[in-house]
C-alpha positions as CSV (number, residue, x, y, z in Angstrom):
1,M,-1.8,22.4,-2.2
2,L,0.8,19.8,-3.5
3,T,2.3,16.8,-1.8
4,L,5.5,15.0,-2.8
5,G,4.6,11.7,-4.5
6,M,8.1,10.3,-5.3
7,I,11.6,11.3,-6.3
8,T,12.3,10.2,-9.9
9,F,15.7,9.6,-11.6
10,D,16.1,9.5,-15.4
11,T,18.5,6.7,-16.3
12,S,19.6,4.5,-19.2
13,D,18.8,1.3,-17.3
14,A,15.9,1.8,-14.8
15,L,15.9,-1.8,-13.5
16,E,19.6,-1.9,-12.8
17,L,19.7,1.5,-11.0
18,S,16.6,0.8,-9.0
19,K,18.1,-2.5,-7.8
20,W,21.3,-0.6,-6.8
21,W,19.5,2.0,-4.8
22,A,17.2,-0.6,-3.2
23,G,20.3,-2.4,-2.0
24,Q,21.9,0.7,-0.6
25,L,18.8,1.9,1.2
26,D,17.6,-1.5,2.5
27,G,14.6,-1.1,0.3
28,E,12.9,-3.2,-2.4
29,V,11.9,-2.8,-6.0
30,V,8.1,-2.9,-5.8
31,E,7.3,-2.3,-9.5
32,E,9.4,-3.1,-12.5
33,N,7.1,-2.2,-15.5
34,D,9.2,-4.1,-18.0
35,G,12.3,-2.0,-17.0
36,Y,10.8,1.2,-18.2
37,F,9.7,2.7,-14.9
38,C,10.7,1.1,-11.6
39,I,9.7,2.0,-8.1
40,V,11.7,1.5,-4.9
41,K,10.3,1.7,-1.4
42,T,12.6,2.0,1.6
43,P,11.9,2.1,5.3
44,M,13.9,5.3,5.7
45,L,12.3,7.6,3.1
46,P,8.8,9.0,3.3
47,V,8.2,8.7,-0.4
48,P,9.3,6.1,-3.0
49,L,12.2,6.5,-5.4
50,A,11.4,6.0,-9.1
51,F,13.7,5.2,-12.0
52,Q,12.6,6.1,-15.5
53,L,14.2,4.9,-18.7
54,V,15.3,7.8,-21.0
55,E,17.2,7.3,-24.2
56,E,19.3,10.5,-24.0
57,P,21.8,11.1,-21.1
58,T,21.4,14.1,-18.8
59,A,24.0,16.7,-19.6
60,G,25.8,18.5,-16.7
61,K,25.1,18.4,-13.0
62,N,21.7,17.2,-11.8
63,R,19.7,20.1,-10.3
64,I,18.0,18.0,-7.7
65,H,19.8,15.4,-5.6
66,L,19.3,13.3,-2.5
67,D,20.9,14.5,0.8
68,L,21.2,11.4,3.0
69,A,22.3,11.3,6.6
70,A,24.3,8.4,8.0
71,T,22.9,7.0,11.2
72,S,24.8,6.8,14.5
73,S,24.1,3.0,14.6
74,A,25.9,2.7,11.3
75,G,29.0,4.2,12.8
76,G,28.6,7.6,11.1
77,R,29.4,8.9,7.7
78,E,32.8,7.3,7.0
79,P,31.8,3.7,7.1
80,V,28.6,4.4,5.2
81,V,30.5,6.2,2.4
82,A,33.1,3.4,2.3
83,K,30.2,0.8,1.9
84,L,28.6,2.9,-0.9
85,V,32.0,3.2,-2.7
86,A,32.6,-0.6,-2.4
87,G,29.1,-1.1,-3.8
88,G,29.7,0.9,-6.9
89,A,29.4,4.6,-6.0
90,S,32.2,7.0,-6.6
91,L,33.4,9.7,-4.2
92,V,33.4,13.1,-5.9
93,D,34.2,15.6,-3.1
94,Q,34.3,16.0,0.7
95,Q,32.9,19.2,2.3
96,R,33.3,20.6,5.8
97,M,31.6,23.6,7.4
98,E,31.7,24.6,11.1
99,G,30.9,21.3,12.8
100,F,29.1,19.7,9.8
101,A,30.6,17.4,7.2
102,W,29.3,15.7,4.1
103,D,30.6,13.7,1.1
104,V,29.4,14.1,-2.4
105,L,29.1,10.9,-4.4
106,R,27.8,9.6,-7.8
107,D,25.7,6.5,-8.1
108,P,26.7,3.9,-10.8
109,H,24.8,6.0,-13.5
110,G,26.4,9.3,-12.5
111,N,23.7,10.8,-10.4
112,I,25.0,13.0,-7.6
113,F,23.9,12.5,-4.0
114,C,25.3,13.5,-0.6
115,V,25.9,11.7,2.7
116,S,26.3,13.7,5.9
117,D,27.2,13.0,9.5
118,P,24.2,12.0,11.7
119,H,22.0,15.0,12.7
């Protein structure tokens, strides 16, 4: 049997990207490891996010990405996405399907993630 230990991003600047994600998810960088491998813990995710320094950039679309849901208390998806974009993310696409909507974004290092309406 396997359990999920963490979700890891490859990046050219592990400390910078870990701080960005910690700020977006109300988390904190709990390990820095000289900027080579950083770990972020957040109150909203059941496992930590990790950021690993790699020299070569990832080519093409990432095959695994975060699907995040905006909370009702945050006012839903639109204000959350606006805050993310103001904080350095970029909006890639907007999707709609029978009563469900989500936006596709890129973090400052180009990693794709999605934000949906509250579930």
